[in-house]
DRENDRENMAR-546559 format. One line per 2 residues: their letters; for each residue x, y, z of N, C-alpha, C. Coordinates in Angstrom, 3 decimals. Last residue first. Example, Ala and Ser with C-alpha at 12.3 -4.5 7.8 and 13.67 -1.06 7.14 Angstrom:
BEGIN
sa) 12.850,-2.250,7.080,13.670,-1.060,7.140,12.900,0.030,7.870  13.190,-5.690,7.800,12.300,-4.500,7.800,13.200,-3.300,7.800 $
END
This chain:
BEGIN
gg) 8.553,-3.463,-27.364,8.740,-4.886,-27.830,9.011,-4.660,-29.264  8.516,-1.381,-26.162,7.054,-1.397,-26.483,7.319,-2.936,-27.306 $
lq) 10.861,-1.238,-24.752,9.721,-1.276,-23.884,8.609,-1.907,-24.645  12.539,0.219,-26.977,12.801,-1.068,-26.344,11.643,-1.937,-25.456 $
na) 11.011,2.416,-26.945,10.620,1.616,-28.097,11.065,0.218,-27.652  11.886,3.603,-24.265,10.495,3.536,-24.684,10.340,2.448,-25.784 $
re) 14.762,3.584,-24.805,14.227,2.686,-23.839,12.780,2.370,-24.114  14.560,5.425,-27.072,15.268,4.208,-27.151,14.965,3.420,-26.217 $
ps) 13.857,7.694,-25.507,12.985,7.174,-26.721,13.235,5.838,-27.077  14.438,7.234,-21.713,14.722,7.522,-23.293,13.730,7.158,-24.299 $
vc) 12.230,7.391,-19.315,13.097,6.530,-19.886,13.435,7.293,-21.393  10.932,9.027,-17.869,11.432,8.625,-17.137,12.579,7.769,-17.965 $
ar) 8.800,10.728,-19.446,9.737,11.315,-18.877,10.689,10.721,-17.931  7.602,8.473,-20.823,8.645,9.157,-21.684,9.448,10.466,-20.636 $
le) 5.889,7.577,-19.037,6.845,6.493,-19.176,7.978,7.524,-19.795  3.481,9.034,-18.463,4.360,9.346,-17.762,5.853,8.541,-17.979 $
aa) 1.557,7.882,-20.221,1.565,9.724,-20.397,2.893,9.761,-19.637  1.368,5.092,-19.258,2.352,5.642,-20.994,2.127,7.328,-21.095 $
ar) 0.778,5.505,-16.645,1.375,4.934,-16.931,2.522,5.489,-18.482  -2.170,6.098,-17.315,-1.178,7.017,-16.726,0.124,6.933,-16.955 $
dv) -3.123,4.157,-19.156,-2.895,5.454,-19.520,-2.040,6.699,-18.694  -2.808,1.922,-17.301,-2.122,2.023,-18.807,-2.027,3.776,-19.168 $
sl) -2.889,2.582,-13.964,-3.421,2.918,-15.153,-2.661,2.709,-16.436  -2.760,1.588,-11.427,-1.471,1.902,-12.126,-1.881,1.437,-13.526 $
sf) -4.629,3.444,-8.639,-4.672,1.942,-9.957,-3.234,2.649,-10.734  -6.242,3.783,-5.789,-4.991,4.255,-6.771,-5.089,2.943,-7.586 $
ta) -7.998,3.966,-4.139,-8.990,3.669,-5.198,-7.445,3.564,-6.437  -7.102,4.694,-1.550,-8.568,4.059,-1.572,-8.462,3.350,-2.945 $
gl) -5.052,6.620,-2.362,-4.671,5.668,-1.535,-5.910,4.470,-1.738  -6.573,8.619,-3.601,-5.481,7.892,-4.331,-5.375,6.724,-3.623 $
da) -8.062,9.498,-1.307,-8.758,9.086,-2.341,-7.827,7.892,-3.513  -5.653,10.948,0.031,-6.673,9.545,0.772,-7.700,8.878,-0.216 $
le) -4.786,12.834,-1.693,-3.945,11.781,-1.304,-4.922,10.629,-0.427  -6.007,14.848,-2.344,-6.480,13.761,-3.194,-5.448,12.586,-2.282 $
dv) -5.291,17.122,-0.895,-6.410,16.813,-0.736,-6.932,15.373,-1.314  -2.440,17.032,-1.659,-2.548,16.559,-0.380,-4.121,16.303,-0.176 $
da) -2.225,15.796,-5.017,-2.226,16.999,-4.058,-2.655,16.464,-2.949  -0.543,13.871,-7.098,-1.824,14.005,-6.400,-1.496,14.999,-5.325 $
gg) 1.750,12.871,-8.540,0.982,14.007,-9.076,-0.504,14.533,-8.113  3.194,11.299,-6.910,3.428,12.609,-6.670,2.371,13.659,-7.270 $
vv) 2.473,9.118,-8.649,1.716,9.195,-7.097,1.939,10.710,-6.417  3.796,9.484,-10.819,2.359,8.753,-10.681,1.945,9.311,-9.475 $
re) 6.348,10.186,-10.212,5.485,11.068,-11.100,4.018,10.603,-11.029  7.264,8.362,-8.739,7.158,9.611,-8.203,6.254,10.638,-8.945 $
al) 6.948,6.014,-10.467,6.310,6.106,-9.396,6.061,7.343,-8.760  9.030,6.973,-12.556,7.898,6.690,-12.857,6.838,6.930,-11.399 $
ct) 11.447,6.924,-10.681,11.229,8.130,-11.334,9.584,7.946,-11.960  11.230,4.053,-9.919,11.149,5.025,-9.004,11.156,6.372,-9.771 $
ae) 11.841,2.887,-12.353,10.637,2.542,-11.476,10.337,3.730,-10.581  14.480,3.791,-13.039,13.346,3.911,-13.995,11.988,4.137,-13.458 $
va) 15.833,2.370,-10.943,15.818,3.865,-11.399,14.561,4.456,-11.934  15.478,-0.410,-11.081,15.080,0.510,-10.107,14.834,2.140,-10.295 $
tl) 13.761,-0.459,-14.783,14.850,-0.722,-13.677,14.553,-0.215,-12.592  10.681,-2.167,-15.600,11.727,-1.067,-15.301,12.694,-1.313,-14.501 $
ga) 8.926,-4.441,-15.530,10.182,-4.447,-16.250,10.909,-3.190,-16.279  7.077,-5.050,-13.215,6.517,-4.739,-14.875,7.741,-4.846,-16.066 $
ee) 8.651,-4.619,-11.011,7.974,-5.831,-11.565,7.450,-6.156,-13.304  8.871,-1.880,-11.280,10.125,-2.623,-11.641,9.580,-4.139,-11.914 $
fg) 6.059,-1.259,-10.658,6.478,-0.932,-11.979,7.851,-1.349,-12.444  5.822,-2.335,-8.261,5.169,-2.855,-9.113,5.659,-2.262,-10.676 $
as) 7.810,-0.437,-6.721,7.779,-2.120,-6.946,7.160,-2.696,-7.828  6.498,1.915,-7.086,7.864,1.524,-7.657,8.132,0.148,-7.877 $
al) 4.236,1.293,-5.406,3.835,1.749,-7.053,5.308,1.393,-7.772  5.549,1.220,-2.866,4.468,0.406,-3.492,4.548,0.328,-5.111 $
et) 6.383,3.893,-2.828,7.460,2.587,-2.830,6.312,1.515,-3.139  4.407,5.310,-3.098,5.315,5.859,-4.042,6.267,4.306,-3.956 $
lt) 2.957,4.793,-0.749,2.327,4.283,-2.216,3.393,4.762,-2.965  4.448,5.964,1.003,4.260,4.314,1.031,3.787,4.133,-0.270 $
sr) 4.681,8.828,0.290,6.127,7.748,0.499,5.348,6.122,0.203  1.988,9.447,0.966,2.864,9.380,-0.387,3.789,8.495,-0.748 $
ll) 1.646,8.590,3.806,1.016,8.085,2.834,1.334,7.966,1.237  3.475,10.404,4.803,3.674,9.194,4.938,2.797,8.263,4.198 $
dp) 2.504,13.209,3.753,3.984,12.744,3.279,4.143,11.060,3.531  -0.173,12.942,5.000,-0.041,12.935,3.486,1.215,12.399,3.237 $
pv) -0.785,10.718,7.537,-0.335,12.336,7.164,0.354,12.012,5.927  -3.954,9.315,7.814,-2.796,9.095,7.823,-1.854,10.449,7.226 $
ra) -6.911,10.047,7.541,-6.094,10.041,9.094,-4.602,10.117,8.930  -7.692,9.466,5.434,-7.283,10.597,5.533,-6.810,10.781,7.176 $
ld) -8.267,6.496,5.258,-6.816,6.922,4.989,-6.343,8.412,5.075  -9.913,5.036,7.569,-10.190,6.298,7.038,-8.638,6.684,6.939 $
ag) -11.518,1.902,8.573,-10.366,2.738,8.134,-10.587,3.947,7.546  -14.956,2.399,10.782,-13.587,1.611,9.879,-12.426,2.325,9.498 $
gg) -16.568,3.003,12.569,-16.741,3.804,11.351,-15.410,3.091,10.151  -16.060,2.788,16.038,-16.633,1.990,14.465,-16.076,3.008,13.360 $
aa) -15.952,3.471,18.591,-15.913,4.434,17.700,-16.590,3.972,16.246  -15.560,1.196,20.108,-16.956,1.863,19.881,-17.147,2.818,18.767 $
al) -12.962,0.923,19.132,-13.835,-0.115,18.891,-15.304,0.674,18.911  -11.746,3.093,20.378,-11.651,2.869,18.979,-12.569,1.780,18.382 $
qs) -12.429,2.425,23.160,-12.865,3.862,22.586,-12.680,3.563,20.833  -11.205,0.183,23.587,-12.424,-0.153,23.750,-13.231,1.398,23.095 $
mr) -8.433,0.898,23.452,-8.865,0.055,22.283,-10.431,0.125,22.366  -8.302,2.668,25.598,-7.982,3.188,24.263,-8.833,2.229,23.474 $
ai) -8.433,0.635,27.516,-9.337,1.594,27.326,-9.486,2.364,26.034  -6.242,-1.004,27.200,-7.500,-1.668,26.866,-8.511,-0.276,26.954 $
pv) -3.824,0.791,25.465,-3.793,0.459,26.379,-5.790,-0.142,26.057  -1.364,0.283,23.219,-2.629,0.895,22.697,-3.477,0.021,24.289 $
cp) 1.165,-0.863,23.833,1.199,0.710,22.872,-0.333,1.057,23.126  0.923,-2.884,25.210,1.746,-1.992,26.072,1.826,-0.606,24.988 $
lm) -1.183,-4.137,23.577,-1.515,-3.561,25.095,-0.369,-2.752,25.532  -0.126,-5.761,21.613,-0.711,-4.216,21.420,-0.846,-3.592,22.450 $
vd) 0.920,-8.092,22.411,1.636,-7.182,21.620,1.173,-5.821,21.662  -1.213,-9.191,23.665,-0.110,-9.169,24.318,0.573,-8.064,23.913 $
pt) -3.319,-9.240,21.799,-3.415,-8.349,22.736,-2.065,-7.821,23.736  -1.648,-9.182,18.342,-2.346,-10.093,19.485,-2.721,-8.986,20.745 $
ig) -0.413,-9.566,15.631,-1.559,-8.420,15.960,-2.143,-9.163,17.252  0.742,-12.122,15.004,1.393,-11.174,15.746,0.679,-9.979,16.339 $
ig) -1.538,-12.381,12.452,-0.573,-13.231,13.024,0.404,-12.052,13.677  -3.227,-10.551,10.701,-3.543,-10.852,12.269,-2.470,-11.610,13.035 $
sm) -2.530,-9.940,8.235,-2.885,-10.954,8.474,-3.390,-11.624,10.055  -1.276,-7.414,7.118,-2.347,-7.369,8.159,-2.815,-8.718,8.553 $
ve) 0.408,-8.688,5.148,0.824,-7.541,6.397,-0.071,-7.453,7.489  -0.075,-9.866,3.270,-0.300,-10.667,4.538,0.095,-9.661,5.788 $
sv) -0.274,-8.348,0.665,-1.328,-9.040,1.296,-1.522,-9.742,2.630  3.006,-8.199,0.923,2.246,-7.011,0.960,0.492,-7.353,1.688 $
pr) 4.378,-11.492,2.151,3.869,-10.403,0.900,2.865,-9.456,1.345  7.100,-11.351,4.431,5.694,-11.528,4.235,5.154,-10.875,2.777 $
dg) 9.704,-11.282,5.082,9.409,-12.198,4.185,7.899,-11.987,4.034  9.927,-9.952,7.614,10.046,-9.129,6.209,9.730,-10.102,5.141 $
fd) 8.690,-11.581,9.371,7.729,-10.574,8.971,8.299,-9.797,7.627  10.550,-13.658,9.891,9.541,-13.795,8.873,8.399,-12.942,8.418 $
pg) 12.195,-12.466,11.830,12.488,-12.388,10.526,11.478,-12.542,9.566  9.225,-11.634,14.144,10.884,-11.922,13.907,11.002,-11.940,12.507 $
vs) 6.789,-11.261,15.373,6.865,-12.115,14.468,8.361,-12.459,14.027  7.945,-9.043,17.187,7.131,-10.295,17.838,7.200,-11.316,16.633 $
aa) 8.629,-7.031,15.567,9.423,-7.517,16.331,8.793,-9.097,16.781  6.408,-6.405,14.279,7.464,-6.651,13.471,8.246,-7.544,14.223 $
vr) 4.745,-5.561,16.672,4.415,-6.727,15.806,5.583,-6.895,14.858  6.259,-3.403,17.428,5.970,-4.547,18.583,5.536,-5.708,17.450 $
da) 5.903,-1.597,15.409,7.277,-2.037,15.564,7.076,-3.321,16.501  3.060,-1.316,15.271,3.956,-1.647,14.158,5.126,-2.351,14.233 $
ac) 2.987,0.183,18.026,2.037,-1.218,17.631,2.988,-1.727,16.312  4.319,2.524,17.582,4.751,1.423,18.394,4.313,-0.192,18.532 $
aa) 3.195,3.863,15.484,4.598,3.356,15.526,4.756,2.222,16.323  0.429,3.954,16.701,0.598,3.348,15.538,2.212,2.906,15.364 $
ea) 0.959,5.810,19.140,0.476,4.508,18.976,0.486,3.493,17.930  2.081,7.862,17.721,2.783,7.143,18.924,2.334,5.980,18.599 $
ad) -0.147,8.987,16.204,1.409,8.549,15.517,1.914,7.618,16.484  -3.230,7.035,17.150,-2.612,8.042,16.762,-1.023,7.837,16.458 $
lg) -5.543,4.691,15.396,-4.580,4.999,16.216,-3.667,6.281,16.300  -7.196,4.518,13.253,-8.100,5.686,14.205,-6.628,5.541,15.479 $
aa) -6.752,3.319,10.806,-7.902,2.612,11.985,-8.302,3.589,12.912  -4.973,4.704,10.092,-6.142,4.698,9.266,-7.296,3.840,10.052 $
lf) -2.691,3.599,11.705,-3.391,5.719,11.547,-4.606,5.309,10.909  -2.727,1.142,10.966,-3.135,1.384,11.982,-3.459,2.818,12.268 $
qv) -1.723,1.444,8.097,-3.381,0.752,8.546,-3.455,1.002,9.646  0.738,2.551,8.512,-0.400,3.341,8.157,-1.493,2.622,8.117 $
rl) 2.159,0.686,9.753,1.621,1.457,10.654,0.656,2.804,9.859  2.181,-1.235,7.636,1.288,-1.962,9.008,1.151,-0.499,9.626 $
fq) 4.082,0.153,6.069,2.734,-0.279,5.938,1.734,-0.624,6.939  6.383,-0.099,7.847,5.891,1.287,7.307,4.025,1.206,6.963 $
tn) 6.769,-2.693,7.971,6.600,-1.892,9.141,5.928,-0.806,9.014  6.959,-3.174,5.086,5.953,-3.797,5.719,5.494,-2.985,7.201 $
fp) 9.672,-1.544,4.717,8.577,-1.455,4.113,7.066,-2.225,4.914  11.387,-3.070,6.849,11.039,-1.989,6.746,10.000,-1.574,5.930 $
ag) 10.967,-5.785,5.712,10.292,-5.345,6.881,10.363,-4.175,7.078  10.109,-6.503,2.380,11.036,-6.295,3.373,10.491,-5.689,4.680 $
lr) 8.642,-6.822,-0.117,9.247,-5.510,-0.001,10.203,-5.322,1.013  7.139,-8.934,-1.850,7.800,-9.093,-0.887,8.767,-8.004,-0.659 $
lt) 3.827,-9.023,-3.903,5.209,-8.553,-3.920,5.867,-8.573,-2.207  1.603,-9.817,-4.282,2.290,-10.797,-3.751,3.739,-10.297,-3.539 $
st) -0.077,-7.458,-4.474,-0.208,-8.258,-3.128,0.623,-9.311,-2.838  0.254,-6.506,-7.072,1.114,-6.031,-5.848,1.237,-6.784,-4.691 $
dv) 0.449,-7.972,-9.821,-0.255,-8.240,-8.634,0.618,-7.805,-7.435  0.389,-7.021,-12.976,1.163,-7.005,-11.707,0.091,-7.056,-10.374 $
sa) -0.801,-6.285,-15.511,-0.875,-7.522,-15.041,-0.334,-7.710,-13.654  -0.785,-3.259,-15.776,-1.778,-4.195,-15.373,-2.106,-5.531,-14.971 $
va) 1.829,-3.537,-16.889,1.612,-2.919,-15.459,0.375,-3.572,-14.985  2.314,-4.889,-19.410,2.414,-5.650,-18.085,1.977,-4.868,-16.813 $
av) 1.078,-2.711,-20.647,0.411,-3.952,-20.763,0.933,-4.654,-19.493  3.213,-1.377,-20.551,2.190,-0.571,-19.899,1.219,-2.255,-20.055 $
fd) 5.631,-2.985,-21.841,5.467,-2.593,-20.474,4.223,-2.237,-20.057  4.143,-2.644,-24.160,4.367,-4.057,-23.910,4.427,-3.725,-22.182 $
ag) 4.350,0.034,-24.968,2.722,-0.695,-25.294,3.282,-1.910,-24.066  6.422,1.667,-25.525,6.120,1.291,-24.169,5.105,0.436,-24.055 $
pa) 5.155,2.967,-28.296,6.120,2.707,-27.532,5.845,2.418,-26.039  2.304,1.405,-29.870,3.008,2.466,-29.148,3.880,2.122,-28.308 $
st) 1.141,-0.903,-30.483,2.216,-0.296,-31.555,2.749,0.995,-30.849  -1.026,-1.964,-29.094,0.503,-2.584,-28.982,1.358,-1.895,-30.121 $
pp) -3.016,0.033,-27.197,-2.079,-0.389,-28.489,-0.905,-0.625,-28.188  -4.261,-1.911,-24.357,-3.606,-0.636,-24.813,-2.902,-1.119,-26.115 $
ag) -7.493,-3.173,-24.789,-6.157,-3.444,-24.576,-5.506,-2.280,-24.800  -10.816,-2.081,-23.551,-10.028,-2.578,-24.509,-8.313,-2.482,-24.041 $
sr) -12.078,-1.205,-21.592,-12.684,-1.253,-22.657,-12.097,-2.051,-23.724  -10.442,-0.249,-19.211,-11.045,-1.471,-19.287,-11.808,-2.037,-20.535 $
ds) -9.479,1.972,-18.755,-8.729,1.306,-19.525,-9.329,-0.197,-19.491  -11.174,3.323,-17.079,-11.263,3.767,-18.427,-10.501,2.836,-19.340 $
pa) -10.196,2.037,-14.520,-11.818,1.727,-15.234,-12.091,1.920,-16.819  -7.212,1.139,-14.518,-8.268,1.951,-14.111,-9.728,1.911,-15.307 $
ps) -6.336,-2.562,-14.339,-6.315,-1.112,-15.233,-7.416,-0.229,-14.574  -4.793,-3.562,-10.915,-5.964,-3.471,-11.919,-5.666,-2.292,-12.979 $
gl) -3.085,-3.716,-8.824,-2.843,-4.610,-9.731,-3.920,-4.235,-10.962  -4.032,-1.421,-7.429,-2.785,-1.117,-7.914,-2.572,-2.327,-8.993 $
se) -6.309,-2.797,-6.461,-6.323,-1.399,-7.490,-5.041,-1.246,-8.016  -5.642,-4.552,-4.736,-6.380,-4.857,-5.781,-6.254,-3.749,-6.902 $
di) -4.257,-3.136,-2.938,-3.628,-3.955,-3.670,-4.251,-4.501,-4.975  -6.093,-1.254,-1.834,-5.141,-0.595,-2.546,-4.446,-1.559,-3.129 $
rq) -7.944,-3.047,-0.863,-8.466,-2.432,-1.790,-7.170,-1.893,-2.794  -6.299,-4.305,0.979,-6.718,-5.305,0.012,-7.516,-4.336,-1.213 $
et) -5.682,-2.417,2.930,-4.518,-2.729,1.807,-5.460,-3.663,0.697  -6.725,-1.761,4.945,-7.488,-0.876,3.760,-6.684,-1.492,2.495 $
ca) -7.893,-2.892,7.683,-7.398,-3.602,6.418,-8.043,-2.934,5.161  -8.791,-1.912,10.322,-7.327,-1.172,9.257,-6.922,-1.852,7.867 $
ga) -10.958,-3.340,10.774,-11.022,-1.688,10.458,-10.166,-0.927,9.678  -9.547,-5.429,11.661,-10.363,-5.660,10.865,-10.539,-4.365,9.995 $
ti) -8.054,-4.405,14.218,-7.163,-4.717,12.778,-8.097,-5.014,11.554  -10.221,-3.683,15.750,-9.249,-2.740,15.267,-8.842,-3.249,14.005 $
as) -11.160,-6.271,16.143,-12.207,-5.319,15.712,-11.159,-3.915,14.879  -9.197,-7.449,17.290,-9.633,-8.279,16.150,-10.674,-7.153,15.420 $
vv) -8.923,-5.998,19.751,-8.057,-6.268,18.637,-8.632,-6.446,17.744  -11.543,-6.989,20.751,-11.483,-5.803,20.544,-10.306,-5.287,19.410 $
lv) -11.235,-9.567,21.260,-12.067,-9.243,20.218,-12.152,-7.861,19.732  -9.508,-9.509,23.251,-8.989,-10.147,21.652,-10.076,-9.781,20.851 $
ta) -10.698,-8.376,25.326,-9.657,-7.799,24.668,-9.471,-8.241,23.430  -12.561,-10.550,25.863,-13.021,-9.023,25.202,-12.154,-8.137,24.472 $
sw) -10.420,-12.273,26.837,-11.458,-12.362,25.646,-12.124,-11.263,24.806  -9.745,-10.784,28.932,-8.773,-10.808,27.943,-9.415,-11.264,27.030 $
tm) -12.367,-8.224,30.340,-11.397,-9.653,30.323,-10.589,-9.814,28.826  -12.362,-4.971,31.760,-12.639,-6.113,30.210,-11.654,-7.108,30.365 $
END
């Protein structure tokens, strides 16, 4: 396989791995059941719940450790095995340098740093060809549930904090929202996950005091 062909294979793998846009877009959108109207402004926590719907998680900058883990999830979803995905994610992060930690979530799979010379030590040409030939795109069911759950929880926590919760409150709420999914539901949750106003409102009181809930209601 020529170098130019290898570039095309890497491009095919990274294109197939881009589950993040669906995750990011759904994280920043109300659930379908919420689109018929705004949340009731009289309910405790209503201002916070409305803020959740406006959070755009694609703009969040969560640092190199999260970006590396997020990239690893994308590579696993594309069909790399655990060793290949971990190696490739680490090498991409190292090749980009400090700027990798400054990337917003939407740019983790931008392709910068995901090049044949970076990928080949982790994914040989024959393996790349096999993955490209298999096609089928990314599938989050290939990602170990614990890894997918922790990644979604961290992303959700950052979104809740952006919406106005403290770090402790946001982590609590994210763990309840994401933790409610069983192993069989995680892949679907990863593809369609939404910080819906209904779900946030239902779980909010488990993570904040009544006084704090009222405060969040404006």
